[in-house]
C-alpha positions as CSV (number, residue, x, y, z in Angstrom):
1,M,25.7,-22.7,-34.2
2,I,27.7,-20.2,-36.4
3,G,29.2,-22.8,-38.4
4,Q,27.1,-25.9,-38.1
5,D,25.6,-27.8,-40.5
6,L,22.2,-28.3,-41.0
7,L,21.4,-31.4,-42.4
8,G,18.1,-32.6,-40.6
9,I,15.1,-32.5,-38.0
10,E,16.6,-35.7,-37.2
11,N,19.7,-34.3,-35.4
12,L,18.7,-31.5,-33.6
13,E,18.6,-31.1,-30.2
14,R,14.5,-29.9,-28.8
15,E,16.3,-27.1,-27.2
16,Q,17.9,-26.3,-30.4
17,I,15.2,-26.4,-32.3
18,E,13.1,-24.3,-29.5
19,L,16.0,-21.9,-30.0
20,I,15.2,-21.5,-34.1
21,L,12.1,-21.0,-33.9
22,E,12.3,-18.0,-31.5
23,T,15.2,-16.6,-33.1
24,A,12.7,-16.3,-36.7
25,E,9.7,-14.7,-34.7
26,R,12.3,-12.3,-33.8
27,M,12.9,-12.1,-37.4
28,Q,9.8,-11.7,-38.1
29,E,9.2,-8.1,-37.4
30,I,12.2,-6.6,-40.0
31,G,9.8,-8.3,-42.1
32,A,6.8,-5.4,-41.2
33,R,9.4,-3.0,-41.2
34,E,8.8,-0.2,-44.0
35,V,12.5,-1.1,-44.6
36,K,12.9,-5.0,-44.4
37,K,16.7,-4.6,-43.9
38,V,19.6,-4.8,-41.3
39,P,22.7,-5.1,-41.2
40,T,23.5,-8.2,-39.2
41,L,25.4,-10.0,-42.5
42,R,27.4,-7.6,-44.2
43,G,29.7,-8.5,-44.9
44,H,28.7,-12.3,-45.2
45,T,28.5,-14.4,-49.1
46,L,25.6,-16.8,-49.5
47,V,25.8,-19.7,-52.5
48,N,22.3,-21.1,-53.5
49,L,23.5,-24.5,-54.6
50,F,20.3,-26.0,-56.1
51,F,20.0,-29.2,-58.3
52,E,16.8,-28.7,-58.2
53,P,13.3,-26.5,-59.2
54,S,12.5,-24.5,-56.7
55,T,10.5,-21.3,-56.0
56,R,9.5,-21.2,-52.1
57,T,13.1,-22.1,-50.9
58,Q,15.6,-21.1,-53.1
59,T,13.7,-17.6,-53.4
60,S,12.5,-17.3,-49.3
61,F,16.9,-18.1,-48.4
62,E,17.7,-15.8,-51.3
63,I,15.7,-13.0,-49.8
64,A,16.6,-14.3,-46.3
65,G,20.3,-13.0,-46.9
66,K,19.1,-9.8,-49.0
67,R,17.5,-8.9,-45.5
68,L,20.1,-9.9,-43.5
69,S,22.0,-7.5,-46.1
70,A,23.8,-10.5,-47.7
71,D,25.6,-11.2,-50.5
72,V,23.9,-14.2,-52.2
73,V,24.8,-15.9,-54.9
74,N,22.7,-18.3,-56.9
75,F,24.6,-21.3,-58.5
76,S,22.7,-22.4,-61.5
77,A,23.7,-26.3,-62.7
78,S,22.4,-25.8,-66.2
79,S,25.3,-22.6,-66.9
80,S,28.3,-24.8,-64.8
81,S,31.0,-26.5,-65.1
82,L,28.9,-29.9,-64.6
83,T,27.8,-29.8,-68.6
84,K,32.1,-30.2,-68.2
85,A,32.1,-33.0,-66.7
86,E,33.4,-31.6,-63.5
87,S,32.1,-33.8,-60.8
88,L,29.1,-32.7,-58.1
89,L,32.5,-32.5,-55.4
90,D,35.0,-30.7,-56.8
91,T,32.1,-28.3,-58.5
92,G,31.5,-27.8,-54.0
93,K,35.3,-27.3,-53.4
94,T,35.7,-24.5,-56.1
95,I,33.2,-22.7,-54.4
96,D,34.3,-23.3,-51.0
97,A,37.8,-21.4,-52.6
98,M,35.8,-18.9,-53.0
99,D,34.9,-19.0,-48.9
100,P,30.8,-18.3,-48.6
101,D,30.3,-18.2,-45.3
102,A,26.9,-20.7,-45.9
103,V,26.1,-22.8,-48.8
104,I,22.6,-24.0,-48.8
105,V,21.9,-27.2,-50.9
106,R,19.5,-29.2,-53.0
107,H,20.0,-32.1,-54.9
108,K,17.9,-35.1,-56.2
109,V,19.5,-38.1,-54.7
110,A,19.9,-38.1,-50.9
111,G,22.7,-37.9,-49.3
112,V,24.5,-35.1,-51.8
113,P,23.7,-31.9,-49.0
114,Q,26.0,-34.6,-46.5
115,R,29.2,-35.4,-48.5
116,L,29.5,-32.0,-49.3
117,A,29.3,-31.2,-45.4
118,D,31.8,-33.2,-45.1
119,V,34.9,-31.5,-47.1
120,L,32.8,-27.8,-47.4
121,E,34.5,-25.4,-44.9
122,A,31.4,-23.5,-44.8
123,P,28.5,-24.7,-43.4
124,V,26.0,-26.8,-45.7
125,I,22.4,-26.3,-45.1
126,N,20.3,-29.2,-46.8
127,A,17.9,-27.5,-48.5
128,G,15.9,-30.5,-50.0
129,D,17.9,-34.2,-50.5
130,G,16.2,-36.7,-52.6
131,A,12.9,-38.4,-50.2
132,H,15.7,-37.8,-47.6
133,E,14.6,-34.6,-45.1
134,H,13.7,-30.8,-45.8
135,P,14.6,-29.6,-42.6
136,S,14.1,-25.6,-43.1
137,Q,10.5,-26.5,-44.9
138,A,9.7,-28.4,-41.6
139,L,10.9,-26.1,-39.6
140,L,9.0,-22.7,-40.9
141,D,5.8,-25.5,-41.0
142,M,6.3,-25.8,-36.8
143,L,7.0,-22.0,-36.9
144,T,3.0,-21.2,-38.5
145,V,1.8,-24.0,-36.1
146,S,3.3,-22.8,-33.1
147,Q,1.9,-18.9,-33.9
148,E,-1.7,-20.1,-34.7
149,K,-2.1,-22.9,-32.1
150,G,0.1,-20.5,-29.7
151,R,1.5,-24.0,-28.9
152,I,2.3,-27.4,-30.1
153,E,2.8,-30.4,-27.0
154,G,-0.3,-32.4,-26.8
155,L,-1.4,-31.0,-30.7
156,T,-2.4,-34.2,-33.0
157,V,-1.4,-33.3,-36.3
158,A,-1.8,-35.2,-39.8
159,I,-0.2,-35.8,-42.3
160,I,-1.8,-37.0,-45.4
161,G,-0.8,-38.3,-48.6
162,D,2.6,-39.3,-50.4
163,I,4.0,-39.8,-47.2
164,A,7.4,-42.5,-48.5
165,H,8.7,-40.7,-51.7
166,S,7.9,-36.7,-49.1
167,R,11.6,-35.5,-47.5
168,V,8.6,-32.6,-46.3
169,A,7.0,-35.5,-44.1
170,R,9.7,-37.1,-42.6
171,S,11.0,-33.9,-41.4
172,N,8.4,-33.5,-40.1
173,I,8.1,-36.5,-38.1
174,Y,11.1,-35.9,-36.8
175,G,10.2,-32.0,-35.6
176,F,7.0,-32.7,-34.2
177,T,7.5,-35.9,-32.0
178,K,10.1,-33.9,-30.8
179,L,8.1,-31.5,-30.0
180,G,5.2,-33.2,-28.3
181,A,2.7,-33.5,-30.8
182,E,0.7,-36.7,-31.6
183,V,1.6,-37.7,-35.8
184,R,-0.4,-39.0,-37.7
185,V,0.7,-40.5,-41.5
186,A,-2.2,-41.5,-44.2
187,G,-2.7,-42.5,-47.5
188,P,-3.0,-45.1,-50.0
189,P,-0.6,-48.2,-48.6
190,T,1.7,-47.8,-51.6
191,M,2.0,-44.3,-49.9
192,L,3.5,-45.8,-45.9
193,P,6.7,-46.7,-45.6
194,A,7.3,-49.7,-44.5
195,R,7.7,-49.6,-40.6
196,V,6.7,-46.1,-40.4
197,E,5.7,-46.6,-36.8
198,A,9.1,-46.8,-35.9
199,L,9.6,-43.0,-36.3
200,G,6.6,-42.9,-33.7
201,V,3.8,-42.1,-35.3
202,K,0.3,-43.5,-36.3
203,A,-0.5,-44.8,-39.5
204,Y,-3.7,-44.6,-41.0
205,T,-4.9,-45.7,-44.4
206,S,-8.5,-44.2,-43.9
207,L,-8.3,-40.6,-44.2
208,R,-11.4,-40.1,-41.6
209,E,-9.7,-42.5,-39.0
210,A,-6.7,-40.8,-39.5
211,L,-8.8,-36.7,-39.7
212,D,-10.6,-38.0,-36.2
213,G,-9.6,-34.8,-33.9
214,A,-6.4,-33.6,-35.3
215,D,-5.5,-30.2,-34.5
216,V,-3.5,-29.5,-37.6
217,V,-4.3,-31.5,-41.5
218,M,-1.1,-31.1,-43.6
219,A,-1.6,-32.5,-47.1
220,L,1.3,-33.6,-49.0
221,R,2.0,-33.8,-52.8
222,I,2.2,-36.4,-55.1
223,Q,5.6,-36.9,-55.4
224,N,5.5,-37.9,-59.3
225,E,9.5,-37.1,-59.7
226,R,10.4,-40.1,-57.3
227,I,7.6,-42.4,-57.8
228,A,8.9,-45.6,-60.4
229,G,4.8,-47.5,-61.5
230,A,1.2,-46.4,-60.7
231,C,1.2,-46.4,-56.7
232,F,-3.1,-45.7,-57.1
233,P,-5.3,-46.3,-59.7
234,S,-6.1,-43.0,-61.3
235,V,-5.7,-39.4,-59.9
236,R,-9.3,-38.8,-59.6
237,E,-9.9,-41.7,-57.1
238,Y,-6.8,-40.4,-55.0
239,S,-8.4,-36.9,-54.9
240,A,-11.9,-38.3,-53.9
241,T,-10.2,-41.2,-51.2
242,F,-7.3,-39.0,-49.6
243,G,-8.7,-35.5,-51.8
244,L,-9.2,-32.4,-48.7
245,D,-12.0,-30.6,-48.9
246,R,-14.6,-29.2,-46.5
247,V,-16.0,-32.3,-46.6
248,K,-13.3,-34.2,-45.1
249,L,-12.5,-31.6,-43.3
250,R,-15.4,-31.9,-40.9
251,Y,-13.7,-35.1,-39.2
252,A,-10.8,-32.5,-37.6
253,R,-11.1,-30.4,-35.2
254,P,-13.3,-27.2,-36.1
255,D,-10.9,-24.8,-35.8
256,A,-8.3,-27.2,-37.4
257,I,-6.0,-25.0,-39.8
258,V,-4.7,-27.0,-43.1
259,M,-1.2,-27.1,-44.5
260,H,0.6,-27.7,-47.6
261,P,4.2,-27.3,-48.2
262,G,3.4,-26.5,-52.2
263,P,3.4,-26.8,-55.1
264,V,-0.4,-27.0,-54.6
265,N,-2.1,-29.9,-57.3
266,R,-5.4,-27.7,-57.3
267,G,-8.5,-30.2,-56.6
268,V,-6.1,-33.1,-56.0
269,E,-4.5,-32.8,-52.7
270,L,-6.6,-29.5,-51.5
271,S,-10.2,-28.3,-52.7
272,H,-9.8,-25.0,-54.9
273,D,-11.3,-23.0,-52.0
274,L,-9.6,-24.9,-49.3
275,A,-6.3,-24.0,-50.8
276,D,-7.5,-20.5,-51.1
277,Q,-9.0,-19.6,-47.7
278,R,-9.7,-20.4,-44.7
279,P,-8.5,-22.9,-42.4
280,S,-5.5,-22.7,-44.6
281,V,-2.7,-21.2,-43.7
282,V,-0.5,-21.9,-47.1
283,L,0.5,-18.7,-47.8
284,D,1.2,-18.1,-44.0
285,Q,3.4,-20.5,-44.1
286,V,5.2,-18.8,-47.8
287,R,5.6,-15.8,-45.0
288,N,7.6,-17.1,-42.1
289,G,9.6,-18.9,-44.7
290,V,11.0,-16.2,-45.4
291,A,12.2,-15.3,-41.2
292,L,12.6,-19.0,-40.7
293,R,15.9,-18.9,-43.2
294,M,17.0,-15.6,-42.2
295,A,16.8,-17.3,-38.3
296,L,19.2,-20.3,-40.0
297,L,21.4,-18.0,-41.4
298,Y,21.7,-15.5,-39.0
299,L,22.2,-19.1,-36.7
300,I,24.4,-20.4,-39.1
301,A,26.2,-18.5,-41.2
302,G,30.1,-18.1,-40.7
303,R,33.3,-20.6,-41.7
304,R,35.2,-22.8,-39.6
305,S,38.2,-24.4,-40.4
306,A,39.1,-28.0,-41.1
307,V,40.9,-28.7,-37.8
308,E,36.8,-28.0,-36.3
309,R,35.5,-30.0,-38.3
310,G,38.1,-32.6,-36.9
């Protein structure tokens, strides 16, 4: 996979997903050492090109790169020539001319990582673009489920909340279905995309029906920054109907785990106690994110020529 772009889960083969997850499991051993560093990417340069706020994704990509001994540069849009009306593509080409070995991109507009990948010689890793995809988040979610449950094939995964505006939901739908899980989505009708069943999922407007027998329950944040107008009467009503707590979780399997990509709106998507204690694996997701992103950088970082890009 060296030199290849990672723009989404949709175009990955099952074998590629499994390779990434297997590599991430090996990377976890590095995080358990007293000295959490190996020389694997020494001499490589990675650029975090983030145009949206981020805590987990940007920080974990930075830690992942440094644990592999790469030089990591965090790009700040507010202090760049973008403030002087330089175009996004010119900014990307300028950074590419400095010969980085990978560029990690987050942007509020869907398709920006693809547009940059079309013109950069460095491989582009999509760290989230609009409501399109967030591949590394889905991969770390699959890693977490695999380690918690010992498998993904045959599991039932229920994704609850703002499906229509969530790039995490889309990437997880692609990933879990490719690995043989049954995926259900549930939320208010206004938060379910039209024809979502075409993605191979079962859609519900009843939380109880969606949770029935689920092995994995993933709550999603309400994507207020991407919502135009009101999608539900009030936050209180949303929480009462689709917010997860221990009472509602009884509809799922007794050994079901609870996930959330973060940041968590406590008392809205998850009750306070469920956010902090088992069966929640929220912090395990964060921890696994470093190893997963180490695996991506190890597998992908490395420039290729324009001729190779075609």
